[in-house]
Structures are given as structure tokens and as C-alpha cells.
Biopython code that builds the backbone (N, CA, C, O; Angstrom):
import numpy as np
from Bio.PDB.StructureBuilder import StructureBuilder

atoms = [
    (1, "MET", "N", (3.937, 28.105, -2.545)),
    (1, "MET", "CA", (4.366, 26.907, -3.583)),
    (1, "MET", "C", (5.207, 25.586, -2.318)),
    (1, "MET", "O", (6.048, 25.486, -1.425)),
    (2, "MET", "N", (4.055, 24.709, -3.230)),
    (2, "MET", "CA", (4.507, 23.621, -2.282)),
    (2, "MET", "C", (6.022, 22.610, -3.160)),
    (2, "MET", "O", (6.516, 22.788, -4.273)),
    (3, "GLY", "N", (6.339, 21.688, -2.183)),
    (3, "GLY", "CA", (7.464, 21.385, -2.221)),
    (3, "GLY", "C", (7.358, 20.310, -3.043)),
    (3, "GLY", "O", (6.295, 20.188, -3.652)),
    (4, "PRO", "N", (8.565, 19.170, -3.269)),
    (4, "PRO", "CA", (8.254, 17.925, -3.954)),
    (4, "PRO", "C", (7.520, 17.082, -2.724)),
    (4, "PRO", "O", (7.289, 17.442, -1.570)),
    (5, "LYS", "N", (7.308, 16.127, -3.236)),
    (5, "LYS", "CA", (6.735, 14.762, -2.508)),
    (5, "LYS", "C", (7.405, 14.335, -1.653)),
    (5, "LYS", "O", (8.465, 14.093, -2.232)),
    (6, "ARG", "N", (7.570, 13.944, -0.169)),
    (6, "ARG", "CA", (8.419, 12.909, -0.226)),
    (6, "ARG", "C", (8.203, 11.485, -0.488)),
    (6, "ARG", "O", (7.140, 10.869, -0.411)),
    (7, "GLN", "N", (8.977, 11.196, -0.702)),
    (7, "GLN", "CA", (8.782, 9.644, -1.133)),
    (7, "GLN", "C", (9.277, 8.636, -0.085)),
    (7, "GLN", "O", (10.320, 9.005, 0.455)),
    (8, "PHE", "N", (8.871, 7.648, 0.271)),
    (8, "PHE", "CA", (8.772, 6.630, 1.362)),
    (8, "PHE", "C", (9.400, 5.276, 0.391)),
    (8, "PHE", "O", (9.000, 4.949, -0.727)),
    (9, "GLU", "N", (10.362, 4.707, 1.103)),
    (9, "GLU", "CA", (10.793, 3.645, 0.526)),
    (9, "GLU", "C", (9.886, 2.263, 1.100)),
    (9, "GLU", "O", (9.345, 2.188, 2.203)),
    (10, "MET", "N", (9.887, 1.387, 0.209)),
    (10, "MET", "CA", (8.924, 0.294, 0.707)),
    (10, "MET", "C", (9.846, -0.832, 1.287)),
    (10, "MET", "O", (10.889, -1.282, 0.813)),
    (11, "ILE", "N", (9.309, -1.106, 2.227)),
    (11, "ILE", "CA", (10.302, -2.704, 2.752)),
    (11, "ILE", "C", (8.909, -3.511, 3.057)),
    (11, "ILE", "O", (7.775, -3.268, 3.470)),
    (12, "TYR", "N", (9.754, -4.714, 2.559)),
    (12, "TYR", "CA", (8.953, -6.143, 2.485)),
    (12, "TYR", "C", (9.643, -7.010, 3.294)),
    (12, "TYR", "O", (10.653, -7.591, 2.898)),
    (13, "PRO", "N", (8.996, -7.203, 4.848)),
    (13, "PRO", "CA", (10.201, -8.117, 5.374)),
    (13, "PRO", "C", (10.237, -9.652, 4.742)),
    (13, "PRO", "O", (9.500, -9.762, 3.762)),
    (14, "PRO", "N", (10.791, -10.582, 5.029)),
    (14, "PRO", "CA", (10.876, -12.048, 4.430)),
    (14, "PRO", "C", (9.721, -12.492, 4.420)),
    (14, "PRO", "O", (9.258, -13.017, 3.408)),
    (15, "ILE", "N", (8.860, -12.333, 5.837)),
    (15, "ILE", "CA", (7.350, -13.060, 5.826)),
    (15, "ILE", "C", (6.845, -12.756, 4.674)),
    (15, "ILE", "O", (6.292, -13.757, 4.219)),
    (16, "ILE", "N", (6.749, -11.713, 3.855)),
    (16, "ILE", "CA", (5.675, -11.659, 3.184)),
    (16, "ILE", "C", (5.717, -12.321, 1.807)),
    (16, "ILE", "O", (4.748, -12.161, 1.066)),
    (17, "LYS", "N", (6.561, -12.912, 1.480)),
    (17, "LYS", "CA", (6.994, -14.176, 0.317)),
    (17, "LYS", "C", (6.226, -15.307, 0.897)),
    (17, "LYS", "O", (5.806, -16.275, 0.264)),
    (18, "GLN", "N", (6.073, -15.063, 2.284)),
    (18, "GLN", "CA", (5.331, -16.814, 2.955)),
    (18, "GLN", "C", (3.787, -15.988, 2.764)),
    (18, "GLN", "O", (2.922, -16.702, 2.256)),
    (19, "TYR", "N", (3.548, -15.189, 2.962)),
    (19, "TYR", "CA", (2.027, -14.587, 2.535)),
    (19, "TYR", "C", (2.040, -14.388, 0.972)),
    (19, "TYR", "O", (0.892, -14.258, 0.548)),
    (20, "LEU", "N", (2.656, -14.348, 0.348)),
    (20, "LEU", "CA", (2.461, -14.401, -1.092)),
    (20, "LEU", "C", (2.032, -15.702, -1.513)),
    (20, "LEU", "O", (1.028, -15.806, -2.218)),
    (21, "LYS", "N", (2.565, -16.515, -1.222)),
    (21, "LYS", "CA", (2.220, -18.036, -1.778)),
    (21, "LYS", "C", (1.200, -18.475, -1.358)),
    (21, "LYS", "O", (1.122, -19.699, -1.463)),
    (22, "ALA", "N", (0.109, -17.838, -0.781)),
    (22, "ALA", "CA", (-1.045, -18.220, -0.387)),
    (22, "ALA", "C", (-1.789, -17.544, -1.495)),
    (22, "ALA", "O", (-2.982, -17.843, -1.530)),
    (23, "ILE", "N", (-1.494, -16.947, -2.145)),
    (23, "ILE", "CA", (-2.283, -16.137, -3.300)),
    (23, "ILE", "C", (-1.738, -16.311, -4.759)),
    (23, "ILE", "O", (-0.549, -16.629, -4.743)),
    (24, "GLU", "N", (-2.119, -16.226, -5.658)),
    (24, "GLU", "CA", (-2.223, -16.963, -7.120)),
    (24, "GLU", "C", (-0.832, -16.083, -7.751)),
    (24, "GLU", "O", (-1.187, -14.949, -8.077)),
    (25, "PRO", "N", (0.121, -16.244, -7.910)),
    (25, "PRO", "CA", (1.275, -16.153, -8.651)),
    (25, "PRO", "C", (0.932, -14.955, -9.550)),
    (25, "PRO", "O", (1.543, -13.895, -9.408)),
    (26, "ARG", "N", (0.030, -15.092, -10.414)),
    (26, "ARG", "CA", (-0.287, -14.147, -11.587)),
    (26, "ARG", "C", (-0.641, -12.961, -11.020)),
    (26, "ARG", "O", (-0.463, -11.848, -11.515)),
    (27, "TYR", "N", (-1.162, -13.225, -9.941)),
    (27, "TYR", "CA", (-1.097, -11.474, -8.638)),
    (27, "TYR", "C", (0.041, -10.960, -8.387)),
    (27, "TYR", "O", (-0.022, -9.736, -8.274)),
    (28, "TRP", "N", (1.195, -11.457, -8.236)),
    (28, "TRP", "CA", (2.158, -11.069, -7.583)),
    (28, "TRP", "C", (2.548, -9.961, -8.121)),
    (28, "TRP", "O", (2.558, -9.138, -7.206)),
    (29, "SER", "N", (2.954, -9.354, -9.317)),
    (29, "SER", "CA", (3.687, -8.013, -9.618)),
    (29, "SER", "C", (2.493, -7.304, -9.405)),
    (29, "SER", "O", (2.567, -6.171, -8.930)),
    (30, "PHE", "N", (1.469, -7.769, -9.667)),
    (30, "PHE", "CA", (-0.050, -6.566, -9.736)),
    (30, "PHE", "C", (-0.113, -5.844, -8.311)),
    (30, "PHE", "O", (-0.569, -4.721, -8.099)),
    (31, "ILE", "N", (0.494, -6.813, -7.290)),
    (31, "ILE", "CA", (0.208, -6.625, -5.785)),
    (31, "ILE", "C", (1.644, -5.673, -5.494)),
    (31, "ILE", "O", (1.877, -4.984, -4.501)),
    (32, "ARG", "N", (2.066, -5.776, -6.088)),
    (32, "ARG", "CA", (3.734, -4.549, -5.457)),
    (32, "ARG", "C", (3.643, -3.579, -6.137)),
    (32, "ARG", "O", (3.854, -2.507, -5.569)),
    (33, "ASP", "N", (3.289, -3.561, -7.638)),
    (33, "ASP", "CA", (2.928, -2.430, -8.338)),
    (33, "ASP", "C", (2.067, -1.599, -8.053)),
    (33, "ASP", "O", (2.270, -0.434, -8.392)),
    (34, "SER", "N", (0.683, -1.996, -7.247)),
    (34, "SER", "CA", (-0.334, -1.453, -6.703)),
    (34, "SER", "C", (0.340, -1.061, -5.318)),
    (34, "SER", "O", (0.704, 0.114, -5.363)),
    (35, "LEU", "N", (0.531, -1.474, -4.494)),
    (35, "LEU", "CA", (1.396, -0.819, -3.287)),
    (35, "LEU", "C", (2.106, 0.163, -3.465)),
    (35, "LEU", "O", (1.931, 1.222, -2.863)),
    (36, "GLU", "N", (3.334, -0.103, -4.617)),
    (36, "GLU", "CA", (4.210, 1.050, -4.666)),
    (36, "GLU", "C", (3.604, 2.364, -5.395)),
    (36, "GLU", "O", (4.127, 3.477, -5.330)),
    (37, "ALA", "N", (2.548, 2.088, -6.022)),
    (37, "ALA", "CA", (1.607, 3.355, -6.783)),
    (37, "ALA", "C", (0.917, 4.216, -5.522)),
    (37, "ALA", "O", (1.050, 5.428, -5.353)),
    (38, "GLN", "N", (0.053, 3.187, -4.575)),
    (38, "GLN", "CA", (-0.782, 3.959, -3.904)),
    (38, "GLN", "C", (-0.054, 4.607, -2.433)),
    (38, "GLN", "O", (-0.656, 5.496, -1.831)),
    (39, "LEU", "N", (1.306, 4.074, -1.909)),
    (39, "LEU", "CA", (1.611, 4.236, -0.759)),
    (39, "LEU", "C", (3.523, 4.916, -0.716)),
    (39, "LEU", "O", (4.191, 5.102, 0.301)),
    (40, "ARG", "N", (3.809, 5.067, -1.677)),
    (40, "ARG", "CA", (5.141, 5.596, -2.132)),
    (40, "ARG", "C", (5.009, 6.925, -1.692)),
    (40, "ARG", "O", (5.908, 7.159, -0.884)),
    (41, "PHE", "N", (4.342, 7.812, -1.857)),
    (41, "PHE", "CA", (4.258, 9.218, -1.658)),
    (41, "PHE", "C", (3.475, 9.600, -0.760)),
    (41, "PHE", "O", (3.799, 10.482, 0.035)),
    (42, "GLU", "N", (2.372, 9.028, -0.741)),
    (42, "GLU", "CA", (1.563, 9.489, 0.580)),
    (42, "GLU", "C", (1.040, 8.385, 1.234)),
    (42, "GLU", "O", (-0.191, 8.358, 1.213)),
    (43, "PRO", "N", (1.493, 7.615, 1.716)),
    (43, "PRO", "CA", (1.488, 6.346, 3.109)),
    (43, "PRO", "C", (-0.019, 6.710, 4.017)),
    (43, "PRO", "O", (-1.028, 6.027, 4.188)),
    (44, "ASP", "N", (0.318, 7.972, 4.448)),
    (44, "ASP", "CA", (-0.642, 8.395, 5.653)),
    (44, "ASP", "C", (-1.739, 9.090, 5.184)),
    (44, "ASP", "O", (-2.323, 9.704, 6.077)),
    (45, "SER", "N", (-2.358, 9.231, 3.740)),
    (45, "SER", "CA", (-3.008, 9.737, 3.247)),
    (45, "SER", "C", (-4.264, 9.351, 3.639)),
    (45, "SER", "O", (-4.164, 8.167, 3.963)),
    (46, "GLU", "N", (-5.858, 9.880, 3.838)),
    (46, "GLU", "CA", (-6.600, 8.572, 4.056)),
    (46, "GLU", "C", (-7.080, 8.564, 3.297)),
    (46, "GLU", "O", (-6.826, 9.678, 2.839)),
    (47, "ALA", "N", (-7.983, 7.915, 2.360)),
    (47, "ALA", "CA", (-8.791, 7.826, 1.289)),
    (47, "ALA", "C", (-9.518, 6.615, 1.290)),
    (47, "ALA", "O", (-9.414, 5.692, 2.098)),
    (48, "ARG", "N", (-10.465, 6.724, 0.046)),
    (48, "ARG", "CA", (-11.541, 5.231, 0.351)),
    (48, "ARG", "C", (-10.846, 4.009, 0.246)),
    (48, "ARG", "O", (-11.306, 2.956, 0.688)),
    (49, "ASN", "N", (-9.792, 4.105, -0.303)),
    (49, "ASN", "CA", (-9.373, 2.515, 0.321)),
    (49, "ASN", "C", (-8.233, 2.313, 1.063)),
    (49, "ASN", "O", (-7.624, 1.245, 1.120)),
    (50, "SER", "N", (-7.939, 3.333, 1.633)),
    (50, "SER", "CA", (-6.614, 3.493, 2.529)),
    (50, "SER", "C", (-7.143, 4.231, 3.789)),
    (50, "SER", "O", (-7.725, 5.304, 3.628)),
    (51, "LYS", "N", (-6.979, 3.728, 5.005)),
    (51, "LYS", "CA", (-7.448, 3.812, 6.371)),
    (51, "LYS", "C", (-6.438, 3.676, 7.529)),
    (51, "LYS", "O", (-5.944, 2.553, 7.621)),
    (52, "PRO", "N", (-6.127, 4.374, 8.217)),
    (52, "PRO", "CA", (-5.692, 4.559, 9.687)),
    (52, "PRO", "C", (-6.662, 3.101, 10.577)),
    (52, "PRO", "O", (-7.875, 3.210, 10.759)),
    (53, "LEU", "N", (-6.057, 2.125, 10.931)),
    (53, "LEU", "CA", (-6.764, 1.481, 11.554)),
    (53, "LEU", "C", (-6.951, 1.610, 13.124)),
    (53, "LEU", "O", (-6.003, 1.461, 13.896)),
    (54, "LYS", "N", (-8.358, 1.925, 13.578)),
    (54, "LYS", "CA", (-8.905, 2.174, 14.653)),
    (54, "LYS", "C", (-8.014, 2.074, 15.951)),
    (54, "LYS", "O", (-7.951, 2.908, 16.855)),
    (55, "ARG", "N", (-7.235, 0.689, 15.835)),
    (55, "ARG", "CA", (-7.028, -0.139, 17.123)),
    (55, "ARG", "C", (-5.380, -0.409, 16.569)),
    (55, "ARG", "O", (-5.115, 0.724, 16.167)),
    (56, "PRO", "N", (-4.561, -0.956, 16.404)),
    (56, "PRO", "CA", (-3.408, -1.583, 16.241)),
    (56, "PRO", "C", (-4.104, -3.143, 15.561)),
    (56, "PRO", "O", (-4.882, -3.741, 16.304)),
    (57, "ALA", "N", (-3.858, -3.640, 14.425)),
    (57, "ALA", "CA", (-4.562, -4.975, 14.325)),
    (57, "ALA", "C", (-3.927, -5.673, 13.888)),
    (57, "ALA", "O", (-2.906, -5.744, 14.573)),
    (58, "VAL", "N", (-3.882, -6.555, 12.760)),
    (58, "VAL", "CA", (-2.999, -7.820, 12.738)),
    (58, "VAL", "C", (-1.588, -7.528, 12.625)),
    (58, "VAL", "O", (-1.325, -6.413, 12.173)),
    (59, "PHE", "N", (-0.423, -8.438, 12.999)),
    (59, "PHE", "CA", (0.584, -7.654, 13.038)),
    (59, "PHE", "C", (1.333, -6.635, 13.685)),
    (59, "PHE", "O", (2.452, -6.410, 13.225)),
    (60, "GLY", "N", (0.993, -6.062, 14.529)),
    (60, "GLY", "CA", (0.957, -4.459, 14.658)),
    (60, "GLY", "C", (0.701, -3.064, 13.701)),
    (60, "GLY", "O", (1.063, -1.894, 13.817)),
    (61, "ALA", "N", (-0.104, -3.796, 12.709)),
    (61, "ALA", "CA", (-0.278, -2.486, 11.808)),
    (61, "ALA", "C", (-0.851, -1.255, 12.094)),
    (61, "ALA", "O", (-1.309, -1.254, 13.237)),
    (62, "LYS", "N", (-0.999, -0.255, 11.530)),
    (62, "LYS", "CA", (-1.569, 0.939, 11.759)),
    (62, "LYS", "C", (-2.277, 1.220, 10.440)),
    (62, "LYS", "O", (-3.489, 1.434, 10.470)),
    (63, "TRP", "N", (-1.880, 1.229, 9.745)),
    (63, "TRP", "CA", (-3.009, 1.288, 8.657)),
    (63, "TRP", "C", (-3.222, 0.139, 7.610)),
    (63, "TRP", "O", (-2.435, -0.802, 7.511)),
    (64, "LYS", "N", (-4.348, 0.284, 6.833)),
    (64, "LYS", "CA", (-4.266, -1.119, 5.708)),
    (64, "LYS", "C", (-5.030, -0.271, 4.765)),
    (64, "LYS", "O", (-5.747, 0.668, 5.110)),
    (65, "VAL", "N", (-4.784, -0.751, 3.289)),
    (65, "VAL", "CA", (-4.960, -0.289, 1.835)),
    (65, "VAL", "C", (-5.621, -1.728, 1.637)),
    (65, "VAL", "O", (-5.331, -2.793, 2.182)),
    (66, "ARG", "N", (-6.745, -1.386, 0.548)),
    (66, "ARG", "CA", (-7.167, -2.284, 0.038)),
    (66, "ARG", "C", (-7.165, -2.272, -1.599)),
    (66, "ARG", "O", (-7.305, -1.108, -1.976)),
    (67, "PHE", "N", (-7.066, -3.066, -2.554)),
    (67, "PHE", "CA", (-7.170, -3.130, -4.020)),
    (67, "PHE", "C", (-7.561, -4.444, -4.567)),
    (67, "PHE", "O", (-7.980, -5.460, -4.011)),
    (68, "GLY", "N", (-7.211, -4.037, -6.333)),
    (68, "GLY", "CA", (-7.034, -5.239, -7.051)),
    (68, "GLY", "C", (-8.892, -5.560, -7.926)),
    (68, "GLY", "O", (-9.815, -4.752, -8.033)),
    (69, "PRO", "N", (-8.857, -6.328, -8.172)),
    (69, "PRO", "CA", (-10.388, -6.747, -8.553)),
    (69, "PRO", "C", (-11.086, -6.988, -7.335)),
    (69, "PRO", "O", (-10.650, -7.732, -6.456)),
    (70, "ASN", "N", (-12.492, -6.176, -7.251)),
    (70, "ASN", "CA", (-13.658, -6.041, -6.332)),
    (70, "ASN", "C", (-12.566, -5.733, -4.558)),
    (70, "ASN", "O", (-12.764, -6.168, -3.424)),
    (71, "ASN", "N", (-11.814, -5.101, -4.943)),
    (71, "ASN", "CA", (-11.054, -5.007, -3.660)),
    (71, "ASN", "C", (-10.115, -6.307, -2.781)),
    (71, "ASN", "O", (-9.529, -6.120, -1.714)),
    (72, "ARG", "N", (-10.157, -7.385, -3.408)),
    (72, "ARG", "CA", (-10.033, -8.427, -2.758)),
    (72, "ARG", "C", (-8.934, -8.598, -1.798)),
    (72, "ARG", "O", (-9.058, -9.306, -0.799)),
    (73, "PHE", "N", (-7.734, -7.882, -2.125)),
    (73, "PHE", "CA", (-6.817, -7.895, -1.501)),
    (73, "PHE", "C", (-6.568, -6.781, -0.527)),
    (73, "PHE", "O", (-7.116, -5.693, -0.704)),
    (74, "ARG", "N", (-5.579, -7.046, 0.739)),
    (74, "ARG", "CA", (-5.382, -6.132, 1.666)),
    (74, "ARG", "C", (-4.158, -6.248, 2.072)),
    (74, "ARG", "O", (-3.732, -7.271, 2.607)),
    (75, "ALA", "N", (-3.410, -5.120, 1.839)),
    (75, "ALA", "CA", (-2.047, -4.917, 2.854)),
    (75, "ALA", "C", (-2.396, -3.979, 4.169)),
    (75, "ALA", "O", (-3.237, -3.116, 4.423)),
    (76, "PHE", "N", (-1.273, -4.625, 4.885)),
    (76, "PHE", "CA", (-1.496, -4.029, 6.389)),
    (76, "PHE", "C", (0.227, -3.277, 6.702)),
    (76, "PHE", "O", (1.248, -3.845, 6.315)),
    (77, "TYR", "N", (0.236, -2.026, 7.406)),
    (77, "TYR", "CA", (1.350, -1.729, 7.032)),
    (77, "TYR", "C", (1.569, -0.583, 7.995)),
    (77, "TYR", "O", (0.649, 0.060, 8.500)),
    (78, "ARG", "N", (3.129, -0.335, 8.255)),
    (78, "ARG", "CA", (3.156, 1.238, 9.422)),
    (78, "ARG", "C", (4.611, 1.579, 8.770)),
    (78, "ARG", "O", (5.561, 1.107, 8.146)),
    (79, "ILE", "N", (3.994, 2.925, 9.469)),
    (79, "ILE", "CA", (5.178, 3.738, 8.342)),
    (79, "ILE", "C", (6.088, 4.436, 9.273)),
    (79, "ILE", "O", (5.545, 4.996, 10.225)),
    (80, "ASP", "N", (7.550, 4.516, 9.159)),
    (80, "ASP", "CA", (8.375, 5.123, 9.987)),
    (80, "ASP", "C", (8.858, 6.256, 9.451)),
    (80, "ASP", "O", (9.657, 6.245, 8.515)),
    (81, "TYR", "N", (8.388, 7.377, 10.031)),
    (81, "TYR", "CA", (8.462, 8.518, 9.109)),
    (81, "TYR", "C", (9.932, 9.143, 9.423)),
    (81, "TYR", "O", (10.261, 10.149, 8.793)),
    (82, "GLY", "N", (11.001, 8.472, 10.559)),
    (82, "GLY", "CA", (11.984, 8.973, 10.978)),
    (82, "GLY", "C", (12.981, 8.772, 9.836)),
    (82, "GLY", "O", (13.952, 9.468, 9.540)),
    (83, "GLU", "N", (12.279, 7.095, 8.976)),
    (83, "GLU", "CA", (13.431, 6.319, 8.061)),
    (83, "GLU", "C", (12.891, 6.469, 6.569)),
    (83, "GLU", "O", (13.434, 6.077, 5.536)),
    (84, "GLN", "N", (11.191, 7.410, 6.790)),
    (84, "GLN", "CA", (11.192, 7.796, 5.555)),
    (84, "GLN", "C", (10.587, 6.266, 5.173)),
    (84, "GLN", "O", (11.071, 5.960, 4.083)),
    (85, "GLU", "N", (9.774, 5.280, 5.635)),
    (85, "GLU", "CA", (9.947, 4.035, 5.220)),
    (85, "GLU", "C", (8.329, 3.444, 5.385)),
    (85, "GLU", "O", (7.716, 3.601, 6.441)),
    (86, "VAL", "N", (7.883, 2.928, 4.504)),
    (86, "VAL", "CA", (6.234, 1.843, 4.584)),
    (86, "VAL", "C", (7.083, 0.665, 5.005)),
    (86, "VAL", "O", (8.101, 0.128, 4.568)),
    (87, "VAL", "N", (6.519, 0.533, 5.711)),
    (87, "VAL", "CA", (7.190, -1.650, 6.345)),
    (87, "VAL", "C", (5.498, -2.442, 6.136)),
    (87, "VAL", "O", (4.536, -2.284, 6.888)),
    (88, "ILE", "N", (5.551, -3.144, 5.102)),
    (88, "ILE", "CA", (4.508, -3.925, 4.671)),
    (88, "ILE", "C", (4.938, -5.183, 5.830)),
    (88, "ILE", "O", (6.021, -5.767, 5.880)),
    (89, "LEU", "N", (3.856, -5.372, 6.640)),
    (89, "LEU", "CA", (3.767, -6.380, 7.685)),
    (89, "LEU", "C", (2.833, -7.272, 7.271)),
    (89, "LEU", "O", (2.895, -8.285, 7.967)),
    (90, "ALA", "N", (1.887, -7.336, 6.330)),
    (90, "ALA", "CA", (0.896, -8.504, 5.875)),
    (90, "ALA", "C", (0.142, -8.128, 4.690)),
    (90, "ALA", "O", (-0.305, -6.998, 4.497)),
    (91, "ILE", "N", (-0.019, -9.438, 3.651)),
    (91, "ILE", "CA", (-0.485, -9.399, 2.442)),
    (91, "ILE", "C", (-1.803, -10.184, 3.093)),
    (91, "ILE", "O", (-1.796, -10.904, 4.092)),
    (92, "GLY", "N", (-2.894, -9.854, 2.277)),
    (92, "GLY", "CA", (-4.409, -11.348, 2.914)),
    (92, "GLY", "C", (-4.890, -11.269, 1.516)),
    (92, "GLY", "O", (-4.162, -10.729, 0.684)),
    (93, "GLU", "N", (-6.255, -11.839, 1.107)),
    (93, "GLU", "CA", (-6.841, -11.861, 0.116)),
    (93, "GLU", "C", (-8.497, -11.835, 1.021)),
    (93, "GLU", "O", (-8.643, -12.736, 1.847)),
    (94, "LYS", "N", (-9.532, -10.945, 0.864)),
    (94, "LYS", "CA", (-10.905, -10.912, 1.603)),
    (94, "LYS", "C", (-11.750, -11.677, 0.421)),
    (94, "LYS", "O", (-11.405, -11.815, -0.753)),
    (95, "THR", "N", (-12.656, -12.023, 0.899)),
    (95, "THR", "CA", (-13.343, -12.751, 0.029)),
    (95, "THR", "C", (-15.163, -12.871, 1.220)),
    (95, "THR", "O", (-15.623, -13.815, 1.862)),
    (96, "GLY", "N", (-15.594, -11.671, 1.042)),
    (96, "GLY", "CA", (-17.085, -11.897, 1.847)),
    (96, "GLY", "C", (-16.489, -10.953, 3.317)),
    (96, "GLY", "O", (-16.196, -9.764, 3.439)),
    (97, "ASN", "N", (-16.482, -12.221, 4.393)),
    (97, "ASN", "CA", (-16.353, -11.473, 5.695)),
    (97, "ASN", "C", (-14.949, -11.990, 6.188)),
    (97, "ASN", "O", (-14.484, -11.665, 7.280)),
    (98, "ARG", "N", (-14.189, -12.981, 5.125)),
    (98, "ARG", "CA", (-13.039, -13.777, 5.449)),
    (98, "ARG", "C", (-12.158, -13.077, 4.820)),
    (98, "ARG", "O", (-12.180, -12.505, 3.730)),
    (99, "LEU", "N", (-11.053, -13.231, 5.966)),
    (99, "LEU", "CA", (-9.286, -12.601, 5.166)),
    (99, "LEU", "C", (-8.531, -13.325, 6.141)),
    (99, "LEU", "O", (-8.419, -13.357, 7.366)),
    (100, "VAL", "N", (-7.825, -14.171, 4.643)),
    (100, "VAL", "CA", (-7.035, -15.221, 4.630)),
    (100, "VAL", "C", (-5.544, -14.613, 4.759)),
    (100, "VAL", "O", (-5.214, -13.871, 3.833)),
    (101, "ILE", "N", (-4.713, -14.803, 5.662)),
    (101, "ILE", "CA", (-3.217, -14.244, 5.310)),
    (101, "ILE", "C", (-2.362, -14.921, 5.623)),
    (101, "ILE", "O", (-2.154, -15.292, 6.778)),
    (102, "GLY", "N", (-1.358, -15.358, 4.122)),
    (102, "GLY", "CA", (-0.976, -16.694, 4.297)),
    (102, "GLY", "C", (-1.584, -18.195, 4.899)),
    (102, "GLY", "O", (-1.249, -18.977, 5.789)),
    (103, "GLY", "N", (-2.504, -18.128, 4.036)),
    (103, "GLY", "CA", (-3.182, -19.700, 4.252)),
    (103, "GLY", "C", (-4.104, -19.847, 5.657)),
    (103, "GLY", "O", (-4.845, -20.799, 5.901)),
    (104, "GLU", "N", (-3.877, -18.658, 6.535)),
    (104, "GLU", "CA", (-4.759, -18.647, 7.612)),
    (104, "GLU", "C", (-5.917, -17.452, 7.971)),
    (104, "GLU", "O", (-5.572, -16.289, 8.181)),
    (105, "GLU", "N", (-7.079, -17.813, 8.006)),
    (105, "GLU", "CA", (-7.978, -16.853, 7.951)),
    (105, "GLU", "C", (-7.969, -16.264, 9.780)),
    (105, "GLU", "O", (-8.147, -16.858, 10.843)),
    (106, "ILE", "N", (-7.669, -14.844, 9.424)),
    (106, "ILE", "CA", (-7.732, -13.770, 10.324)),
    (106, "ILE", "C", (-9.059, -13.317, 10.574)),
    (106, "ILE", "O", (-10.007, -13.260, 9.792)),
    (107, "GLU", "N", (-8.973, -12.918, 12.097)),
    (107, "GLU", "CA", (-10.388, -12.456, 12.591)),
    (107, "GLU", "C", (-9.706, -11.070, 12.965)),
    (107, "GLU", "O", (-8.692, -10.912, 13.646)),
    (108, "LEU", "N", (-10.771, -9.773, 12.153)),
    (108, "LEU", "CA", (-10.500, -8.223, 12.546)),
    (108, "LEU", "C", (-11.085, -7.982, 13.910)),
    (108, "LEU", "O", (-11.004, -6.869, 14.429)),
]
sb = StructureBuilder()
sb.init_structure("model")
sb.init_model(0)
sb.init_chain("A")
sb.init_seg("    ")
for serial, (resi, resn, name, xyz) in enumerate(atoms, 1):
    if name == "N":
        sb.init_residue(resn, " ", resi, " ")
    sb.init_atom(name, np.array(xyz, "f"), 0.0, 1.0, " ", f" {name:<3s}", serial, name[0])
structure = sb.get_structure()
């Protein structure tokens, strides 16, 4: 019999507010709700929309998750197992091959 799933606390550092300002406000609660739903219990579960990064990428992230209409949003995060936390390091919007975080294009 399996025990209850571990629940992780979602951590949004202050810089995340700056990144969100580059995204239409109508998406803000959708972004928060999507991240909470996808990452709160199994942030290290590899799936179609969440994957570990082959090498630490933007902002030192080790994982990324994509979500939203046409998977247009990307969140980069790390997992702190000791504290049971998922730390969101960046949130951006991807259109075609362009990823924009906080109004700046980021190379992956």
C-alpha cells in the first residue's frame, strides 16, 4: 500500500513579480494555478510537459514545465527535497523559437 503523496511548498521569489509583468495580467492566476496543480505533489515526475534539463539552464534551473494555451508558458524551477519546496526561478512566454522572460529574450 502506498502512503500519501509528499506535498511540496511552492516558493515564488520576489523577482517572479518582475517576470510576470511581461505577461498579460489576465494569465497571472492561470499561471499560478497551473504551477500549483502540476508541481505541488510530484515536481520531479518526468512527463510530456515537465522535464529535467540536460544541463542547468536559465537562472540555475534544473527542471522546466510548459503549460497554457499551445504550451506558450514556461516555468523553470529547482527542487529542495530537504525543505520540501519547489522554487520557481523564472516564468516566461515562448512563441515559436523565442523565449521571453521579464521582457528579455533568453537563449536556451
